[in-house]
N, CA, C and O atoms as a GROMACS GRO file, in nm:
protein
  476
    1MET      N    1   0.535   0.725   3.027
    1MET     CA    2   0.669   0.728   3.077
    1MET      C    3   0.736   0.592   3.057
    1MET      O    4   0.852   0.587   3.016
    2ALA      N    5   0.666   0.482   3.086
    2ALA     CA    6   0.723   0.349   3.071
    2ALA      C    7   0.756   0.320   2.925
    2ALA      O    8   0.853   0.251   2.895
    3GLU      N    9   0.673   0.372   2.835
    3GLU     CA   10   0.699   0.351   2.693
    3GLU      C   11   0.828   0.420   2.653
    3GLU      O   12   0.909   0.361   2.581
    4ARG      N   13   0.849   0.542   2.698
    4ARG     CA   14   0.972   0.614   2.668
    4ARG      C   15   1.095   0.544   2.725
    4ARG      O   16   1.202   0.544   2.663
    5ALA      N   17   1.080   0.485   2.841
    5ALA     CA   18   1.193   0.417   2.905
    5ALA      C   19   1.219   0.280   2.843
    5ALA      O   20   1.321   0.217   2.871
    6GLY      N   21   1.127   0.235   2.759
    6GLY     CA   22   1.145   0.107   2.692
    6GLY      C   23   1.113  -0.013   2.778
    6GLY      O   24   1.157  -0.124   2.749
    7VAL      N   25   1.036   0.007   2.883
    7VAL     CA   26   1.003  -0.104   2.973
    7VAL      C   27   0.854  -0.141   2.969
    7VAL      O   28   0.811  -0.229   3.043
    8LEU      N   29   0.778  -0.075   2.886
    8LEU     CA   30   0.635  -0.103   2.880
    8LEU      C   31   0.609  -0.248   2.837
    8LEU      O   32   0.524  -0.316   2.895
    9ASP      N   33   0.682  -0.296   2.737
    9ASP     CA   34   0.665  -0.434   2.693
    9ASP      C   35   0.698  -0.531   2.806
    9ASP      O   36   0.629  -0.632   2.823
   10ASP      N   37   0.802  -0.501   2.883
   10ASP     CA   38   0.839  -0.588   2.995
   10ASP      C   39   0.727  -0.592   3.099
   10ASP      O   40   0.697  -0.698   3.154
   11ALA      N   41   0.666  -0.478   3.126
   11ALA     CA   42   0.558  -0.472   3.224
   11ALA      C   43   0.438  -0.554   3.175
   11ALA      O   44   0.374  -0.623   3.255
   12LEU      N   45   0.408  -0.547   3.045
   12LEU     CA   46   0.297  -0.626   2.992
   12LEU      C   47   0.326  -0.775   3.003
   12LEU      O   48   0.240  -0.852   3.043
   13ARG      N   49   0.447  -0.814   2.968
   13ARG     CA   50   0.483  -0.956   2.977
   13ARG      C   51   0.473  -1.006   3.122
   13ARG      O   52   0.433  -1.120   3.145
   14ALA      N   53   0.510  -0.922   3.218
   14ALA     CA   54   0.504  -0.961   3.359
   14ALA      C   55   0.361  -0.988   3.403
   14ALA      O   56   0.339  -1.066   3.496
   15THR      N   57   0.263  -0.926   3.338
   15THR     CA   58   0.123  -0.950   3.374
   15THR      C   59   0.063  -1.066   3.295
   15THR      O   60  -0.054  -1.100   3.312
   16GLY      N   61   0.145  -1.126   3.207
   16GLY     CA   62   0.096  -1.238   3.128
   16GLY      C   63   0.044  -1.200   2.992
   16GLY      O   64  -0.003  -1.286   2.917
   17LEU      N   65   0.050  -1.073   2.957
   17LEU     CA   66   0.004  -1.027   2.826
   17LEU      C   67   0.121  -1.018   2.729
   17LEU      O   68   0.234  -0.987   2.769
   18GLU      N   69   0.094  -1.043   2.607
   18GLU     CA   70   0.198  -1.031   2.504
   18GLU      C   71   0.178  -0.896   2.433
   18GLU      O   72   0.069  -0.870   2.382
   19PRO      N   73   0.280  -0.812   2.430
   19PRO     CA   74   0.265  -0.681   2.366
   19PRO      C   75   0.244  -0.695   2.215
   19PRO      O   76   0.295  -0.788   2.152
   20VAL      N   77   0.170  -0.602   2.160
   20VAL     CA   78   0.144  -0.599   2.016
   20VAL      C   79   0.237  -0.495   1.956
   20VAL      O   80   0.234  -0.378   1.995
   21PRO      N   81   0.320  -0.537   1.860
   21PRO     CA   82   0.411  -0.439   1.799
   21PRO      C   83   0.333  -0.331   1.723
   21PRO      O   84   0.234  -0.360   1.656
   22GLN      N   85   0.379  -0.210   1.735
   22GLN     CA   86   0.316  -0.098   1.666
   22GLN      C   87   0.385  -0.076   1.531
   22GLN      O   88   0.506  -0.093   1.520
   23PRO      N   89   0.309  -0.038   1.430
   23PRO     CA   90   0.370  -0.015   1.299
   23PRO      C   91   0.465   0.105   1.303
   23PRO      O   92   0.445   0.200   1.378
   24ASP      N   93   0.566   0.097   1.220
   24ASP     CA   94   0.660   0.206   1.208
   24ASP      C   95   0.590   0.325   1.142
   24ASP      O   96   0.519   0.306   1.043
   25PRO      N   97   0.607   0.447   1.195
   25PRO     CA   98   0.540   0.564   1.135
   25PRO      C   99   0.577   0.585   0.988
   25PRO      O  100   0.493   0.630   0.909
   26SER      N  101   0.700   0.554   0.949
   26SER     CA  102   0.738   0.572   0.809
   26SER      C  103   0.664   0.471   0.720
   26SER      O  104   0.631   0.503   0.606
   27ASP      N  105   0.639   0.350   0.772
   27ASP     CA  106   0.560   0.253   0.696
   27ASP      C  107   0.416   0.299   0.682
   27ASP      O  108   0.354   0.278   0.578
   28GLU      N  109   0.363   0.361   0.786
   28GLU     CA  110   0.226   0.414   0.776
   28GLU      C  111   0.217   0.522   0.668
   28GLU      O  112   0.119   0.528   0.594
   29ARG      N  113   0.319   0.606   0.658
   29ARG     CA  114   0.321   0.709   0.553
   29ARG      C  115   0.334   0.645   0.415
   29ARG      O  116   0.267   0.687   0.320
   30ARG      N  117   0.419   0.544   0.404
   30ARG     CA  118   0.434   0.474   0.276
   30ARG      C  119   0.301   0.412   0.234
   30ARG      O  120   0.260   0.423   0.119
   31LEU      N  121   0.236   0.348   0.327
   31LEU     CA  122   0.109   0.282   0.298
   31LEU      C  123   0.004   0.384   0.253
   31LEU      O  124  -0.071   0.358   0.159
   32ALA      N  125  -0.003   0.497   0.319
   32ALA     CA  126  -0.099   0.601   0.280
   32ALA      C  127  -0.070   0.652   0.139
   32ALA      O  128  -0.162   0.674   0.061
   33GLN      N  129   0.057   0.670   0.106
   33GLN     CA  130   0.094   0.718  -0.028
   33GLN      C  131   0.059   0.613  -0.134
   33GLN      O  132   0.009   0.648  -0.242
   34VAL      N  133   0.085   0.487  -0.105
   34VAL     CA  134   0.052   0.381  -0.200
   34VAL      C  135  -0.098   0.374  -0.221
   34VAL      O  136  -0.144   0.358  -0.335
   35ARG      N  137  -0.177   0.387  -0.114
   35ARG     CA  138  -0.322   0.387  -0.128
   35ARG      C  139  -0.369   0.502  -0.216
   35ARG      O  140  -0.459   0.484  -0.298
   36THR      N  141  -0.309   0.619  -0.201
   36THR     CA  142  -0.345   0.733  -0.284
   36THR      C  143  -0.310   0.705  -0.430
   36THR      O  144  -0.389   0.733  -0.520
   37THR      N  145  -0.192   0.651  -0.453
   37THR     CA  146  -0.149   0.619  -0.589
   37THR      C  147  -0.241   0.516  -0.653
   37THR      O  148  -0.285   0.534  -0.766
   38LEU      N  149  -0.270   0.409  -0.580
   38LEU     CA  150  -0.358   0.306  -0.636
   38LEU      C  151  -0.500   0.358  -0.658
   38LEU      O  152  -0.567   0.316  -0.753
   39SER      N  153  -0.545   0.448  -0.574
   39SER     CA  154  -0.677   0.508  -0.594
   39SER      C  155  -0.681   0.587  -0.724
   39SER      O  156  -0.782   0.587  -0.794
   40GLY      N  157  -0.570   0.654  -0.756
   40GLY     CA  158  -0.561   0.725  -0.883
   40GLY      C  159  -0.563   0.630  -1.002
   40GLY      O  160  -0.626   0.659  -1.104
   41VAL      N  161  -0.494   0.517  -0.990
   41VAL     CA  162  -0.495   0.416  -1.097
   41VAL      C  163  -0.635   0.358  -1.112
   41VAL      O  164  -0.680   0.333  -1.224
   42LEU      N  165  -0.703   0.335  -1.001
   42LEU     CA  166  -0.840   0.285  -1.008
   42LEU      C  167  -0.929   0.384  -1.082
   42LEU      O  168  -1.010   0.344  -1.166
   43ALA      N  169  -0.914   0.511  -1.052
   43ALA     CA  170  -0.993   0.613  -1.123
   43ALA      C  171  -0.962   0.612  -1.272
   43ALA      O  172  -1.051   0.625  -1.356
   44ALA      N  173  -0.834   0.595  -1.306
   44ALA     CA  174  -0.795   0.589  -1.448
   44ALA      C  175  -0.856   0.466  -1.514
   44ALA      O  176  -0.908   0.475  -1.626
   45ALA      N  177  -0.851   0.351  -1.448
   45ALA     CA  178  -0.907   0.228  -1.505
   45ALA      C  179  -1.057   0.240  -1.526
   45ALA      O  180  -1.111   0.196  -1.628
   46GLU      N  181  -1.125   0.301  -1.430
   46GLU     CA  182  -1.270   0.317  -1.443
   46GLU      C  183  -1.306   0.416  -1.553
   46GLU      O  184  -1.402   0.395  -1.627
   47SER      N  185  -1.229   0.525  -1.564
   47SER     CA  186  -1.260   0.626  -1.665
   47SER      C  187  -1.224   0.579  -1.805
   47SER      O  188  -1.278   0.630  -1.904
   48GLN      N  189  -1.132   0.483  -1.814
   48GLN     CA  190  -1.090   0.435  -1.946
   48GLN      C  191  -1.148   0.298  -1.977
   48GLN      O  192  -1.097   0.225  -2.063
   49ASP      N  193  -1.255   0.263  -1.907
   49ASP     CA  194  -1.331   0.142  -1.931
   49ASP      C  195  -1.242   0.018  -1.938
   49ASP      O  196  -1.237  -0.053  -2.038
   50SER      N  197  -1.172  -0.006  -1.828
   50SER     CA  198  -1.088  -0.125  -1.817
   50SER      C  199  -1.128  -0.200  -1.689
   50SER      O  200  -1.060  -0.190  -1.586
   51PRO      N  201  -1.238  -0.275  -1.696
   51PRO     CA  202  -1.290  -0.339  -1.575
   51PRO      C  203  -1.194  -0.442  -1.514
   51PRO      O  204  -1.193  -0.459  -1.392
   52GLU      N  205  -1.114  -0.511  -1.597
   52GLU     CA  206  -1.021  -0.609  -1.543
   52GLU      C  207  -0.917  -0.542  -1.455
   52GLU      O  208  -0.886  -0.591  -1.346
   53VAL      N  209  -0.863  -0.430  -1.502
   53VAL     CA  210  -0.762  -0.357  -1.425
   53VAL      C  211  -0.828  -0.297  -1.301
   53VAL      O  212  -0.770  -0.299  -1.193
   54ALA      N  213  -0.947  -0.244  -1.317
   54ALA     CA  214  -1.018  -0.185  -1.202
   54ALA      C  215  -1.040  -0.290  -1.094
   54ALA      O  216  -1.022  -0.260  -0.975
   55THR      N  217  -1.077  -0.410  -1.131
   55THR     CA  218  -1.098  -0.518  -1.034
   55THR      C  219  -0.968  -0.552  -0.962
   55THR      O  220  -0.966  -0.567  -0.840
   56LEU      N  221  -0.860  -0.564  -1.037
   56LEU     CA  222  -0.730  -0.596  -0.978
   56LEU      C  223  -0.687  -0.489  -0.878
   56LEU      O  224  -0.646  -0.519  -0.766
   57VAL      N  225  -0.697  -0.364  -0.919
   57VAL     CA  226  -0.654  -0.253  -0.832
   57VAL      C  227  -0.746  -0.241  -0.711
   57VAL      O  228  -0.700  -0.212  -0.601
   58ARG      N  229  -0.874  -0.263  -0.730
   58ARG     CA  230  -0.968  -0.258  -0.618
   58ARG      C  231  -0.933  -0.366  -0.514
   58ARG      O  232  -0.939  -0.340  -0.394
   59GLU      N  233  -0.896  -0.485  -0.561
   59GLU     CA  234  -0.855  -0.592  -0.470
   59GLU      C  235  -0.728  -0.554  -0.394
   59GLU      O  236  -0.716  -0.582  -0.274
   60GLN      N  237  -0.633  -0.491  -0.464
   60GLN     CA  238  -0.512  -0.446  -0.397
   60GLN      C  239  -0.545  -0.342  -0.291
   60GLN      O  240  -0.493  -0.347  -0.179
   61LEU      N  241  -0.630  -0.249  -0.326
   61LEU     CA  242  -0.669  -0.146  -0.229
   61LEU      C  243  -0.739  -0.205  -0.108
   61LEU      O  244  -0.714  -0.163   0.005
   62ASP      N  245  -0.826  -0.303  -0.131
   62ASP     CA  246  -0.895  -0.368  -0.019
   62ASP      C  247  -0.793  -0.432   0.075
   62ASP      O  248  -0.808  -0.427   0.197
   63ALA      N  249  -0.690  -0.493   0.018
   63ALA     CA  250  -0.587  -0.557   0.100
   63ALA      C  251  -0.504  -0.456   0.178
   63ALA      O  252  -0.445  -0.488   0.281
   64LEU      N  253  -0.499  -0.334   0.129
   64LEU     CA  254  -0.419  -0.229   0.193
   64LEU      C  255  -0.503  -0.133   0.277
   64LEU      O  256  -0.450  -0.033   0.327
   65GLY      N  257  -0.629  -0.161   0.294
   65GLY     CA  258  -0.711  -0.078   0.382
   65GLY      C  259  -0.813   0.008   0.312
   65GLY      O  260  -0.881   0.087   0.378
   66GLY      N  261  -0.827  -0.004   0.183
   66GLY     CA  262  -0.931   0.069   0.111
   66GLY      C  263  -0.879   0.187   0.031
   66GLY      O  264  -0.764   0.229   0.045
   67ALA      N  265  -0.966   0.237  -0.053
   67ALA     CA  266  -0.932   0.349  -0.142
   67ALA      C  267  -0.916   0.477  -0.062
   67ALA      O  268  -0.968   0.492   0.048
   68ASP      N  269  -0.843   0.569  -0.121
   68ASP     CA  270  -0.819   0.700  -0.062
   68ASP      C  271  -0.906   0.802  -0.134
   68ASP      O  272  -0.896   0.818  -0.255
   69ALA      N  273  -0.990   0.869  -0.059
   69ALA     CA  274  -1.081   0.967  -0.119
   69ALA      C  275  -1.005   1.084  -0.180
   69ALA      O  276  -1.058   1.152  -0.268
   70GLY      N  277  -0.884   1.110  -0.136
   70GLY     CA  278  -0.805   1.222  -0.188
   70GLY      C  279  -0.714   1.183  -0.302
   70GLY      O  280  -0.607   1.241  -0.318
   71ALA      N  281  -0.755   1.085  -0.383
   71ALA     CA  282  -0.671   1.037  -0.493
   71ALA      C  283  -0.650   1.144  -0.598
   71ALA      O  284  -0.733   1.234  -0.616
   72THR      N  285  -0.540   1.133  -0.667
   72THR     CA  286  -0.508   1.227  -0.774
   72THR      C  287  -0.594   1.198  -0.896
   72THR      O  288  -0.657   1.093  -0.905
   73ALA      N  289  -0.596   1.292  -0.989
   73ALA     CA  290  -0.675   1.276  -1.111
   73ALA      C  291  -0.618   1.162  -1.195
   73ALA      O  292  -0.498   1.135  -1.190
   74PRO      N  293  -0.702   1.094  -1.270
   74PRO     CA  294  -0.655   0.984  -1.353
   74PRO      C  295  -0.550   1.030  -1.454
   74PRO      O  296  -0.553   1.143  -1.504
   75ALA      N  297  -0.458   0.940  -1.483
   75ALA     CA  298  -0.356   0.967  -1.585
   75ALA      C  299  -0.419   0.961  -1.723
   75ALA      O  300  -0.520   0.895  -1.741
   76PRO      N  301  -0.360   1.030  -1.821
   76PRO     CA  302  -0.418   1.028  -1.955
   76PRO      C  303  -0.418   0.889  -2.018
   76PRO      O  304  -0.510   0.855  -2.093
   77ARG      N  305  -0.315   0.807  -1.988
   77ARG     CA  306  -0.309   0.671  -2.042
   77ARG      C  307  -0.295   0.574  -1.928
   77ARG      O  308  -0.211   0.592  -1.840
   78LEU      N  309  -0.375   0.471  -1.928
   78LEU     CA  310  -0.374   0.373  -1.820
   78LEU      C  311  -0.241   0.300  -1.812
   78LEU      O  312  -0.194   0.271  -1.702
   79THR      N  313  -0.180   0.269  -1.926
   79THR     CA  314  -0.052   0.198  -1.922
   79THR      C  315   0.055   0.281  -1.852
   79THR      O  316   0.139   0.227  -1.780
   80VAL      N  317   0.052   0.411  -1.873
   80VAL     CA  318   0.147   0.501  -1.805
   80VAL      C  319   0.117   0.504  -1.656
   80VAL      O  320   0.209   0.500  -1.574
   81ALA      N  321  -0.010   0.512  -1.621
   81ALA     CA  322  -0.048   0.514  -1.479
   81ALA      C  323  -0.005   0.386  -1.410
   81ALA      O  324   0.042   0.389  -1.296
   82LEU      N  325  -0.021   0.272  -1.478
   82LEU     CA  326   0.020   0.145  -1.420
   82LEU      C  327   0.171   0.138  -1.399
   82LEU      O  328   0.217   0.093  -1.294
   83GLN      N  329   0.246   0.181  -1.498
   83GLN     CA  330   0.392   0.179  -1.487
   83GLN      C  331   0.440   0.272  -1.375
   83GLN      O  332   0.522   0.234  -1.292
   84ASP      N  333   0.387   0.393  -1.374
   84ASP     CA  334   0.426   0.489  -1.270
   84ASP      C  335   0.390   0.438  -1.131
   84ASP      O  336   0.469   0.452  -1.037
   85ALA      N  337   0.272   0.380  -1.118
   85ALA     CA  338   0.230   0.326  -0.988
   85ALA      C  339   0.318   0.209  -0.947
   85ALA      O  340   0.356   0.197  -0.830
   86ALA      N  341   0.351   0.121  -1.042
   86ALA     CA  342   0.438   0.007  -1.010
   86ALA      C  343   0.573   0.056  -0.960
   86ALA      O  344   0.628   0.002  -0.864
   87ASP      N  345   0.628   0.158  -1.026
   87ASP     CA  346   0.756   0.215  -0.983
   87ASP      C  347   0.746   0.274  -0.843
   87ASP      O  348   0.836   0.255  -0.761
   88GLU      N  349   0.639   0.346  -0.815
   88GLU     CA  350   0.622   0.408  -0.684
   88GLU      C  351   0.601   0.304  -0.574
   88GLU      O  352   0.656   0.316  -0.464
   89VAL      N  353   0.522   0.202  -0.604
   89VAL     CA  354   0.498   0.096  -0.505
   89VAL      C  355   0.627   0.018  -0.481
   89VAL      O  356   0.655  -0.022  -0.368
   90GLU      N  357   0.705  -0.004  -0.585
   90GLU     CA  358   0.834  -0.072  -0.569
   90GLU      C  359   0.927   0.009  -0.479
   90GLU      O  360   0.993  -0.047  -0.391
   91ALA      N  361   0.932   0.140  -0.499
   91ALA     CA  362   1.015   0.226  -0.414
   91ALA      C  363   0.969   0.219  -0.269
   91ALA      O  364   1.052   0.215  -0.178
   92ALA      N  365   0.838   0.217  -0.247
   92ALA     CA  366   0.785   0.206  -0.110
   92ALA      C  367   0.823   0.071  -0.051
   92ALA      O  368   0.855   0.061   0.068
   93CYS      N  369   0.820  -0.032  -0.133
   93CYS     CA  370   0.858  -0.167  -0.088
   93CYS      C  371   1.003  -0.168  -0.042
   93CYS      O  372   1.035  -0.223   0.064
   94LEU      N  373   1.090  -0.108  -0.120
   94LEU     CA  374   1.233  -0.109  -0.087
   94LEU      C  375   1.263  -0.030   0.039
   94LEU      O  376   1.362  -0.057   0.107
   95GLY      N  377   1.180   0.067   0.072
   95GLY     CA  378   1.202   0.147   0.192
   95GLY      C  379   1.127   0.100   0.314
   95GLY      O  380   1.144   0.155   0.423
   96ALA      N  381   1.043  -0.002   0.299
   96ALA     CA  382   0.959  -0.048   0.410
   96ALA      C  383   1.043  -0.106   0.523
   96ALA      O  384   1.142  -0.176   0.499
   97VAL      N  385   1.003  -0.077   0.644
   97VAL     CA  386   1.067  -0.132   0.764
   97VAL      C  387   1.013  -0.271   0.792
   97VAL      O  388   1.089  -0.363   0.824
   98SER      N  389   0.884  -0.287   0.780
   98SER     CA  390   0.818  -0.414   0.808
   98SER      C  391   0.838  -0.512   0.692
   98SER      O  392   0.806  -0.480   0.578
   99PRO      N  393   0.891  -0.631   0.720
   99PRO     CA  394   0.904  -0.731   0.614
   99PRO      C  395   0.769  -0.771   0.554
   99PRO      O  396   0.759  -0.797   0.434
  100ALA      N  397   0.666  -0.776   0.637
  100ALA     CA  398   0.533  -0.812   0.586
  100ALA      C  399   0.482  -0.706   0.489
  100ALA      O  400   0.426  -0.740   0.384
  101LEU      N  401   0.501  -0.578   0.522
  101LEU     CA  402   0.459  -0.472   0.430
  101LEU      C  403   0.540  -0.477   0.302
  101LEU      O  404   0.484  -0.460   0.193
  102ALA      N  405   0.669  -0.500   0.313
  102ALA     CA  406   0.754  -0.510   0.194
  102ALA      C  407   0.705  -0.620   0.101
  102ALA      O  408   0.703  -0.603  -0.021
  103GLN      N  409   0.665  -0.732   0.158
  103GLN     CA  410   0.617  -0.844   0.077
  103GLN      C  411   0.486  -0.808   0.006
  103GLN      O  412   0.470  -0.838  -0.112
  104VAL      N  413   0.395  -0.745   0.077
  104VAL     CA  414   0.267  -0.707   0.017
  104VAL      C  415   0.290  -0.604  -0.095
  104VAL      O  416   0.229  -0.613  -0.201
  105LEU      N  417   0.377  -0.508  -0.070
  105LEU     CA  418   0.403  -0.404  -0.171
  105LEU      C  419   0.476  -0.462  -0.292
  105LEU      O  420   0.450  -0.419  -0.405
  106ALA      N  421   0.565  -0.557  -0.272
  106ALA     CA  422   0.633  -0.620  -0.386
  106ALA      C  423   0.531  -0.693  -0.474
  106ALA      O  424   0.538  -0.686  -0.596
  107SER      N  425   0.438  -0.760  -0.409
  107SER     CA  426   0.334  -0.830  -0.483
  107SER      C  427   0.245  -0.731  -0.559
  107SER      O  428   0.210  -0.754  -0.675
  108ALA      N  429   0.211  -0.620  -0.493
  108ALA     CA  430   0.127  -0.519  -0.558
  108ALA      C  431   0.198  -0.459  -0.679
  108ALA      O  432   0.136  -0.438  -0.783
  109SER      N  433   0.327  -0.431  -0.666
  109SER     CA  434   0.403  -0.375  -0.777
  109SER      C  435   0.406  -0.471  -0.895
  109SER      O  436   0.386  -0.430  -1.009
  110ALA      N  437   0.431  -0.598  -0.867
  110ALA     CA  438   0.432  -0.698  -0.974
  110ALA      C  439   0.295  -0.709  -1.040
  110ALA      O  440   0.286  -0.720  -1.162
  111GLY      N  441   0.190  -0.705  -0.961
  111GLY     CA  442   0.055  -0.711  -1.017
  111GLY      C  443   0.025  -0.594  -1.108
  111GLY      O  444  -0.040  -0.610  -1.212
  112LEU      N  445   0.072  -0.476  -1.071
  112LEU     CA  446   0.050  -0.358  -1.155
  112LEU      C  447   0.124  -0.372  -1.288
  112LEU      O  448   0.071  -0.335  -1.393
  113LEU      N  449   0.243  -0.425  -1.285
  113LEU     CA  450   0.318  -0.445  -1.410
  113LEU      C  451   0.247  -0.548  -1.499
  113LEU      O  452   0.238  -0.530  -1.620
  114GLN      N  453   0.199  -0.654  -1.438
  114GLN     CA  454   0.127  -0.756  -1.516
  114GLN      C  455  -0.004  -0.701  -1.572
  114GLN      O  456  -0.049  -0.744  -1.678
  115ALA      N  457  -0.065  -0.609  -1.502
  115ALA     CA  458  -0.194  -0.555  -1.547
  115ALA      C  459  -0.183  -0.476  -1.677
  115ALA      O  460  -0.282  -0.454  -1.746
  116ARG      N  461  -0.061  -0.435  -1.709
  116ARG     CA  462  -0.044  -0.364  -1.838
  116ARG      C  463  -0.089  -0.450  -1.955
  116ARG      O  464  -0.131  -0.396  -2.058
  117SER      N  465  -0.081  -0.582  -1.942
  117SER     CA  466  -0.123  -0.670  -2.051
  117SER      C  467  -0.275  -0.674  -2.065
  117SER      O  468  -0.326  -0.722  -2.166
  118LEU      N  469  -0.346  -0.625  -1.966
  118LEU     CA  470  -0.493  -0.624  -1.971
  118LEU      C  471  -0.549  -0.501  -2.040
  118LEU      O  472  -0.667  -0.495  -2.073
  119VAL      N  473  -0.464  -0.404  -2.062
  119VAL     CA  474  -0.509  -0.277  -2.119
  119VAL      C  475  -0.516  -0.286  -2.270
  119VAL      O  476  -0.552  -0.189  -2.337
   0.00000   0.00000   0.00000
């Protein structure tokens, strides 16, 4: 009830505790979609024997909470998968509520575009 009334944070502060902001639900959905997309790119990199790209994408996934077991099938060409993923991650970045998430997604999108040179 206090959360709905918007006074829960005030009650926590009164007890000496600092409230922890909760992530926006739309950002959580964006993050889940990006993880699925990157998991698909990782599968494509592994199936097309591109260890450098696989390492880069694996590091991005680790920073975002890990791979998604429900990833889509690998794209026929890794360069296409990288471009499509960069576009999707960029769109998620532009829609992010959290500035921190937007920054991480912008970096991930740029990394995916740069990874095309590794293919």
